[in-house]
C-alpha positions in Angstrom: 19.9 -12.2 -8.2 17.2 -11.4 -11.3 14.6 -9.3 -12.1 10.8 -9.9 -11.0 8.5 -8.7 -12.6 5.4 -9.4 -10.0 6.8 -7.6 -7.7 5.6 -3.8 -7.9 6.2 -0.9 -5.5 2.6 1.2 -5.4 3.1 4.8 -4.1 0.2 7.2 -3.8 0.8 9.9 -6.8 -0.9 13.1 -8.0 -2.4 12.6 -11.6 -1.1 16.7 -11.8 2.5 16.2 -11.5 4.5 18.6 -13.0 7.0 16.7 -15.6 10.4 17.3 -15.7 12.6 16.1 -18.8 16.4 16.1 -17.6 17.4 13.1 -19.4 20.2 15.7 -20.9 22.4 16.7 -17.6 21.8 12.8 -15.9 24.6 10.5 -16.2 23.4 7.2 -17.8 25.3 4.9 -14.9 22.8 6.3 -12.6 19.5 6.9 -14.4 19.2 5.7 -17.8 19.1 1.7 -16.5 16.4 -0.5 -19.0 16.0 -2.9 -16.5 14.4 -1.9 -12.8 14.7 -4.6 -10.3 12.0 -4.3 -8.2 12.7 -7.0 -6.0 16.8 -5.4 -5.3 14.7 -1.9 -4.0 12.5 -4.0 -1.6 15.3 -5.7 0.5 17.1 -2.5 0.7 14.1 -0.9 1.7 13.9 -3.5 4.4 17.4 -3.7 5.4 17.2 0.4 5.7 14.4 0.1 8.0 16.0 -2.7 10.0 19.2 -0.4 10.6 17.0 1.8 12.3 15.2 -0.6 14.4 16.4 -0.5 18.2 16.1 -3.8 20.8 14.6 -1.9 23.2 12.3 -4.6 24.7 13.3 -6.6 27.5 11.8 -9.6 30.4 14.0 -11.0 33.1 15.1 -14.8 33.4 14.9 -16.8 35.9 17.9 -15.5 37.2 16.8 -11.9 37.3 13.1 -12.3 38.4 13.2 -11.2 42.5 11.8 -14.8 44.4 12.5 -16.8 47.0 15.4 -19.6 45.9 13.7 -22.2 48.6 12.4 -25.5 47.1 9.0 -25.2 46.8 8.2 -28.9 48.3 10.6 -31.7 48.8 11.6 -34.0 46.1 9.7 -37.4 46.8 7.0 -38.5 48.5 4.4 -35.4 48.0 2.9 -37.2 44.3 3.6 -33.7 42.0 6.2 -33.2 40.1 9.8 -32.3 41.4 9.9 -28.5 41.3 13.7 -26.6 42.2 12.3 -22.8 42.3 9.7 -20.9 42.3 11.5 -18.8 39.6 11.3 -21.6 37.1 9.0 -20.2 34.2 6.4 -23.1 35.0 5.1 -20.7 37.9 3.2 -17.8 37.7 5.8 -15.2 38.9 8.3 -16.8 37.4 11.1 -15.9 34.5 10.2 -16.0 31.2 11.9 -18.7 29.3 13.7 -17.4 26.0 12.3 -14.2 26.1 13.5 -11.2 23.7 16.9 -9.5 25.1 18.4 -6.5 24.5 21.4 -8.6 22.7 18.9 -8.9 19.5 20.2 -7.5 16.2 17.5 -6.4 13.9 20.1 -5.6 10.8 19.1 -7.1 7.5 22.2 -7.9 5.5 21.7 -6.8 1.9 25.1 -7.0 -0.3 26.7 -3.7 -1.8 26.3 -4.6 -5.2 22.3 -5.4 -4.5 22.3 -1.5 -2.8 23.9 0.3 -5.7 21.4 -1.6 -8.4 18.6 -0.6 -6.3 19.9 3.2 -6.2 20.1 2.9 -9.4 16.8 1.4 -10.1 15.1 3.9 -7.9 16.7 7.1 -10.0 16.2 5.6 -13.4 12.4 5.1 -12.3 11.8 8.3 -11.4 14.1 9.6 -14.8 11.6 7.8 -16.7 8.8 9.4 -15.1 10.0 12.8 -15.5 9.7 13.6 -11.7 14.0 15.1 -11.6 14.1 18.8 -11.6 17.8 19.9 -12.4 18.0 23.1 -10.3 20.0 24.4 -8.0 17.8 25.8 -4.9 20.9 27.0 -2.6 20.1 30.2 -0.9 23.0 33.1 0.7 20.5 33.0 3.9 17.9 31.3 5.4 14.3 32.0 4.2 11.7 29.7 4.2 9.6 32.3 2.6 12.1 32.4 -0.4 12.0 28.7 -0.6 8.3 28.7 -0.8 8.8 31.4 -3.8 11.5 29.1 -5.5 9.0 26.2 -5.5 6.1 28.2 -6.9 8.4 29.3 -10.0 8.6 26.0 -11.0 4.7 24.7 -10.0 5.8 22.3 -7.3 4.5 23.9 -4.0 1.4 21.7 -4.2 3.5 18.1 -4.2 3.0 16.1 -1.6 6.7 15.1 -1.3 9.7 17.3 -2.7 12.9 15.4 -1.8 15.8 17.7 -2.3 19.1 16.9 -2.3 21.5 19.1 -1.6 24.2 20.1 0.9 23.6 23.9 1.4 22.9 24.3 5.4 20.7 27.7 4.7 18.6 25.4 2.4 18.5 22.9 5.3 16.9 25.2 8.0 14.8 26.7 5.1 12.9 23.9 4.1 12.8 22.5 8.1 8.8 24.2 8.6 7.9 22.9 5.8 5.8 19.4 5.8 6.5 18.4 2.4 9.6 18.9 1.5 12.5 17.1 2.8 16.0 18.0 2.2 18.8 15.3 2.7 22.5 15.5 1.5 23.5 13.5 -1.7 25.5 11.0 0.2 22.2 10.4 2.9 19.5 10.0 0.4 17.8 6.7 1.0 15.7 4.2 -1.6 12.4 4.4 0.3 12.7 8.1 0.2 13.3 8.0 -4.0 10.4 5.7 -4.0 8.0 8.1 -2.2 8.7 11.1 -3.5 7.1 12.9 -6.4 10.0 15.2 -7.6 13.6 14.7 -6.8 15.0 18.3 -6.8 19.0 17.8 -7.5 21.6 20.2 -9.0 24.3 19.6 -11.1 27.2 19.9 -8.9 25.6 17.0 -6.3 24.5 14.6 -9.5 28.0 14.3 -9.4 27.8 12.9 -5.8 25.6 10.7 -6.4 28.0 8.9 -9.1 30.6 8.2 -6.2 27.7 5.8 -4.9 27.6 3.8 -7.5 
């Protein structure tokens, strides 16, 4: 796998983003990759999306459609091509030949090494753009109002997408009603969410959990 400079990941960004210089608290193995591999990011995003796709489309073949099994006409002396069943795909109302089935697998395989490189590249891109806030947003109780106050404290409540990496259940329930806030556990962060977010909020304790993915 080699780096491809022609591939770019385009995301909608605000011009008035609040910048956070959190490089001192970030491990080099995750957040200080000099070479960003956009091809690995692209392949990993396609793989993540494919795992969410279900093969719920189905058509009937000639053995499954309803219809008579009688031979349409006799084999010879009609001048027409021989036919054995009205359920043949060449007839209207017949079964579909080679149609989609529920057994189809849409998963796209990406090597573990490529996924790790893509994950580190996405985090490093956020670090280079100063879009990482190292802070503990854990709450003692479920309160959306309290979470909004935290966001206003850092002047980030207006951002289009805020990704909070936390395992706090109270914080998860508090963020459910905020359309621009996505809360996920560190071991469940997707590469696509890292690419599209305007700000990653993570605590020092959760950074250690991120390192386990590399």
